[in-house]
N, C-alpha and C positions, 0 to 999 in steps of 0.2 A: 363452479363456473370460473372459467381461466381472465384472468388479469388482462384487461385493456394493456394494447403495446403504447409504448410512451410515446409522446407527439413531439420530444425534444432527444433525438437519437444522442444528443453529445454526451448525454448522462448515463447511456445503458453502458454498464458494466460487461463487454462482450468480447474482449479482447482477452486471452487465455497466453500464461508464461509458463513457461516448465523451467523449474528452480532446482538443480542439482546441488543437495546437501552432503556433509559429513554427518554421521550419527552424531558426533559431538555438537555440527552445527545444529541439527534439527532440534536434539534437546536442549542446546540455548535457546534458540527460536520461540520452542514450545514453551520453556519458563518464560522469558519476555513477554509471553501472550498470556499467560496467567497471573503475572505480576501486573501486567496492564489491566486485567478484568478484575483484579482485587483493588487496585488504585481508584478506578473508577466506581466501584462498588463501595469503597470507604467513602469517598466525594460525594456520592447522591446517595446511597443509603438502599439503594436495588441493586438487584442482581442485573447485570451485563453481561450477555457474554461475546466475549471475544474471539475471532479467529484469526488464523494465521493470515489469511486474507486480508480482513478487516484493520489487522496490526502493520502490515506492509503499507497497506494504503496510507496509513495514517502516518507512519514513518515518511511516507514521499511527500504525503502536503506537509507534514511541519518541516521538512529538510527543505523543501521548494519556497513556502513563507521564507524561512530563515536566508534563503539564498535572494529573497524577493522576485521570484516568479511566481507568473500568473498562470493561469492555464491557457491563454493565446498566446503567450512566450515560448510555454516548453511543447505548444504544437508546432509550432512558426522556427526551434531553434534547429540547429543544422548538427547533426550527431557527429560526432568527432570521427573520424574516420579509424575502421576498427582491423586491428593486425599490421600496421604499419609499420616496419623496423623506422628508428632513426640510425642516423651512424653513415 
């Protein structure tokens, strides 16, 4: 039986971001994911699977908290202009 749809659509993770990495960057990301999984397992005593996606979401949340950004501010913040040359 399929799960019923969420009523609060703001929590649904339906945005896909494609990320290009070098081989070295990919290996580093996977090593970070494995280390984070080990840390969580050591602290909780339970096996916790960490994926690259969950690790990146965790990094975003941690950085946002450090910058005192919350979801509402992040949604309304104006993005920097991309590709503009200065000079």
